[in-house]
N, C-alpha and C positions, 0 to 999 in steps of 0.2 A: 659312517661314509667313508670306504676305502677311499685311498688316496689313488690319485692315476700315476700311472709308467709314468716317469721321468723321461724314457725318449718320447714316450706319446704329446708327453707336457710339450717339448719342444719343437714336435714334430719332427722327430731325423730317426735314421736306421741304427740298428744298435751297434753296426761297425763304423760309423761316423768317425772321421778326423779329428781331432782338436780344431784345426788351423776352420773346419767348415762349421762345426759346432761352436767356436765366439762366432763366427759371421752371422750364423742364425738367431743367437742368441743376441747380438747389438741392434740387428734389426726388430726383433720382437718387441725387446726392451724398450728400445726408441718409441716404437709404437704404444705400449701400455705404459710409459713411465708415468705417474703422478705429475709431474710438473705439466707434461702434455695435455693429463686428463685432469683438470683440477675436479674437487667436488664429485668424482665418478667411482665408487667404491668397487665397482666389479673391474674396472681397468687397474684399480690397484692392488688388489685380491689376485688378478691375473699377475700381473707385474711380480707379486711375490711367490706365486708359482713356479713361472718361468725363472726366478734367482735361486730359489732352491735348486731348481734341479739344474742348474748350471753348475752350482758351488760343488754339487755331488759330481757330479760327469765331466767336468772340468779337472778333477783332481785324481789323480792317477790311483790312487791308494783307495777314495772312495769309490771311488766306480767301478773298481775291482770284485769289492765287498757287495756291492749295489747287485753287480752283473751274478752273484753265484748266490745272495739271499733276501736279494729284494730290499721291500722296506725293513723286513725284520731284522738287516744289519745294521738300522739305525734305532732299535728300538732299548727303551731303558736309559732315555736322556743323551742317548748318541746320535739322534735326529739330526739336520740339519735346519731348523725351524728358524723363525724371524728375529730369534733372539742369541741364535748360538753362532752368528760368523759376523765378521765386521767387514761390510760393504768396501771400505777403503783398502783393508788390504787383501781381502779375496777378490776382487771388482777391479783393482786400482788400473792397470791396462786397458780394461775393457771401457770404466768411464771416465777415463781420458779423453778415449778416442772419440765417445759417444756423447760427454754431455762438458766437454772442454769450454764451449760458449757460454752456456747458463750454471755454469760454476765459477765464473771468475775466470776462465782460462785453463783449469784444473792445473797437472802437474807442467805438462805443455806450457803453458802459461810462460816461462821463462823465469824471470827471477823476480823478487819483490822489487816496485819502485816506478817511478815515472814511465809513460808509456814512450814507446819509442815513435819519433816524428813521423808524420805523413807522407808519403811519396806525395811526387807532384808530377804533372803529366805538362809539356808544351809541343803544342804544334808547330813545326817550321816548313816553310815552302823554300824551297830553292829553284833554282833555274838549272835547265840542262844542261850546259855549259858547267855550273858547279857541281853537278853530281860527275859529270865526265873527267873533271879535273881535280875534285875536291877544294876544300878553302876553311878558313877558320871563320866563323860566325860571332856576334854579339847578342846575349841574350837578356832581355831586360824580366826579372820574373816580380812580383810582389808575392812575401812568403812571409813566415814565422822566424824570427831568428833568435839567439841566444840574448835575452838582455845584458847589456855593458854595465849596468849601474850595478846590479846581482849577481853579475857574472854569473846568470844562469839558476841562481839557487830559489829564487822568488823571495828571499829572504830580507830585509829593510839592512842597509849595511850596520854590522854590529850587533844584528838579530841571527839568532840559527833556528833552524826548522824544531821542533819537537817532536818526540813519539806519539802517533795518534794514541788515544785515551780510549779509541771506542774501539782497535782491533788489537793495541798491546803493540804495535810497530810491526806485526804481523803481514797488513796488507789485504788480509780476508778476513772474514766473519763465518760463524759457521751458525747455523738454524737448524733446530730439529724437524724435520716432517716425517711424521709416522715412524717405521722403526730403521731409518736411517737419519743420515746427517749430510745436509746439502752446502758446500762451499762456496760464498760468493764473495768478488771483490769488495772493497770496505767501503762504503758508502761517502763518510767522512773525508777520508785522505784519500779516494779514487785511486787505491791500491799503491800510496807511495809510501806507507807506512808511518809517514811523519803530516803533522801540522802545521802552519806558520801565524803564530800570533800577529808576528806584527810585518804585512807583508810589504816588498817594495811597490812605491808608489809608480814606478815607470811601468811595471809589469805586470801591478796589480797580485803578485803571488803568483803567476802563472810561469813567471821565468823565460818568457818569450814576450817579444813586439815584434808589429808588422814592420818590414823596410823591403825596399826595393833592393835586390840585387843585379849586378851587371855581370855577367860571366862569356869565357870565352869559349867557345864548343868547335872543335875541332870537326869537320864533317869531310872522310874520308872519300876517295874518287871510287867512283861504283854503289854508290849508295841507291836503294830502289825505293820505292812508293811503300811506307810501313816499317822501312828500316829504322829498329830503337837505338837511341844512345842514350847510354846509363850514366849520369854524373852521381859516383858514389857520395854521399856525406852534404850533397846542394841540396836537398830537399826541408821539408818544413821542420824545423827545431823541434827536439822534445823538449818535455815539459820538466822543469825542475834539472833541468841538466843531463836529459836522458840525449842516447845518442838521436842524430840527425837521422830522417829518412833519405829517398834518395829524388835525384829527378831523372827523370825520363824525357829524352826528346823525341819525338816521333818525326820523321821526315815523308814530304810530299814533294813532288814534282811541279814546277808550272808547266803546261802544253806550251809548245815550243812550234815556230812559225813554220819551219821548213821541215822538222826532224820529229818522226814517230818511234815510240822505244818499245820495244818487246824484247825484257828480261836484256840480254848483253846485246843487242841486236838494233840496229838502226836503219830505220827506211824512210827513204827522200825520193818524192815524185818530182820527176824533169820533165819539163816540155820541151818538143823539140819541133822543129817544122816537120812537112811532109816532104818536102825537097829531102832534108838530110835523111831521115828513116828511108825515103828510098832510094838514095846513091850512095848513102854512107859519111862517114866523117869522123870528127870526135867533137866532144864536150868535155869543160872544165866545170867539176864541179866542186863546192864547198864541201870539208868534211868538220865534224864539230872538233872544236877547239880553236878554230880560224885556219886549218891548214886549208890544200886543195889535190885535189887528184883526177887525173884525166883518165875518160872512160871513150875507148875505139868503139863507134858505131857503125856495124856492119851493114853494107848496102840490103835494103828490102827488110831492114825492123818495122817489126809488127807492135801496136798498142800495147802497152803493160808489158811488154817484156821486163824483165828484171836484167839487172847486172850486179855483179858479188864482188863486192871489194874487200877482201881478207885484212881482218886484224885493225881494220875501219871503224868498229863499233867500240861498246862502251865496258871498260874494263871490270875487270871481278872484283869485290868489294875484297876478297880473301886471294892472295894468289897475282901471279901474272899475267894469267890472259886475259883475250880480248875477244870480243864480240867481233863481228864482220857489219858492213855497211853494204845495203840492197840498194840498186838506182833503178827506181820502174820511169820507164818513159812513159810520155802521155805526147802519142801523136799531132801533132796540131793542124785542125782543119784549115785552109787559108781563107780568111775572111776579108769585105770590102774591097774584091778584085775589081780593076779597071778595065776596059774593053780589051784590050790588047792581051792581057793575062785569063781573060774569059776566052778568047780568042784562041791562043796557044792549047789552052788545057783539055777544048773540045779538039783539037789538033791531034793532042795527044793521046784523047780516047779515042778517036776514030781509026789511029794505028794500033790499037791495043788486042791484045789474040788471050787465047786461053790460058793463057801460061802467065800473062801478066798478072790477074787477080784470080789465083787460083781456089782461094777460100770462096769469094763471092760465088766463082764460077761454079763452083762443087756442092755449094747451098743450093744454089736455085736451079741444078738438075735434080737435086732429089725431091726437091718443089713442084719441079714440070713431072717426075716420076708419079708422086702422088697423086697431083690430079689426074693426069690420065689414069691410075688406078681405079679412081672414083667415079670414071665416065663407065668403064667396062662395069 
């Protein structure tokens, strides 16, 4: 049976670039890899065909020969069959990206040794005033810390870890599967390369114990919901002396009784009497941080009108910029009037003209015209 063309095997054109070739091969290799298709002979055969094709087309000299002579270029023992190339050398860059997770981290797994400690998350809720001015807060976090009795080694005093007999101190073990070798984290030492025959009684050989830590956190002025503060090395301690993880503080702000925040701007609704909105005047309003500001109300101010106070909003998290504060007036209709007040309002209404209430007069004029049109 004639071999399929290598370009057809991978489903690529003959002018495909190396980067695109690698990308397509990775996708296909992941799909047909034997570890993802156990006991599937067809998938394993397909994987071998893909790997053989890639081994030729990814090599500049082999590809040139193949383009000129086809499969005949490798006849007589020169062909790249399953026994003719080393996956770990020929495909190291692809396999490290592709199968790093289930091959014990691959080359990118870093160094031999115990795993770095896990990162931790702490949710902190602050008042809007604290987000405005900043503060130093205290955090109580229960986490794994390095064991004081064994100094994080996991071994009892006077004892030392010994080289793992299962992996020879490498931290990884290899297993032959078909025509290639799979490398996995050693299950005996969990990748550390050492075992502890006489473990520390306090931490039972892990090198870590649970403890509550008190930390001081600087909350900068201008923080917003979702702001993340990183405390390096304050996360969970690594096993047997490995580096600790980080602690991430996620900030959220509590609702405020007077102010609403939108990015760097603040909004405050202020009720004013109808007489003040009509005749004009001035009001004193609070600002975030304990200050005060005076706002002039022009005569005839309408409900929901906004006044802008520049630079009275929230500070920027970075830099010296400040947002603005917007005062939105809510004109209050008088209630619980006595007889005299009602008489005065009726008298005021009787003296009104079309210019006294222009918006309502204009609206009802349009309504009247609409009704007249409907009659016609």
